[in-house]
N, C-alpha and C positions, 0 to 999 in steps of 0.2 A: 502493500500498500503505499502510496507518495504520502510524504509529509509526516509519516509517524517514524517512529524510534522503537524498535523492538529489543528488547534486553536479551541476551542469548540466554539459551535454556538453563545454563547452569547457574546462571544469577537470578533467575527469577526467585521471587517471595518461595517459602515452601513452609510446611509445618514443622513445627518446635523438633520433631526427632530426626527431621532429614538437613537442619541447619549447618551449614560447615564450620568446623571451629578450626582455630586459628593452631596452626601446626608448628612446629620449631621452625620448618623451612621458611614459614609466611613470619615470623619473626625475624629473619636474618635476610630478609629483602631489601634493597639499596632503593630507596625512595627517591625522585627527582621532581621538581617543575618546572617547569619553561624559565628560561633566564627573563624574560618581556613581563612575568606577573609582578602584578604590583604588590605593595605594602598593606593593602586593603584584608587581606587574607581569604580574599574569595577566590582560590586556586584548588586546583585538586592537582593530586602526586601520580605519577607512576612510578611503576617495579617491573623488571622482567619476571618471571615466573620459569618455575622447570618448563612450562605448555604453552605459556604464554603472558598476558599482563594483566598485572593488577592495578585497580584504582582506588584510590580514596581522595576523601575531603580533607583537605591539607589544617583546617580548622580544628578537625576531631580524627587525629591520628589512630587513634583506638579504636575508633567508630564501625562502621560496616564498611565493606569492600566488594566493589565487583572486577571477577574474572572474566577474562575474554581468551577466545585460545587465539594463536598467530592469526587463523583467516581469518578469524571476525576483525580483531583489532586493526587487520591492514584493511580490509573494506573498509570499514570507518574512515580512517585515516584518508584515504583514498577520495571519499566521501567529501569530506572537510578541504582539501586541498582542490576538490574540483567544483567547490561552494554549491553543495548539496543542502548545506544548514545554514548559509548566510540570512535567510531570512529569520530565524532565532534568535538573531543578534540585535 
């Protein structure tokens, strides 16, 4: 569907029994944010995982995270570079 963002299956909300818990690997992630991020704290941070990319809110580093496969993240980045989400800004 045009204009709608779809969360990857692995990151959709689930019942309590299925929620992903932080593993020791998650604790060792090297988070980074864009160098053009401003000081108002409204940034996201990215980290490479064993099988893709993790995304978190920089204001809440211990909060929820989204996990994307490399293919999912590459498709999103390609869309950003092509201007597919410019109407959201």
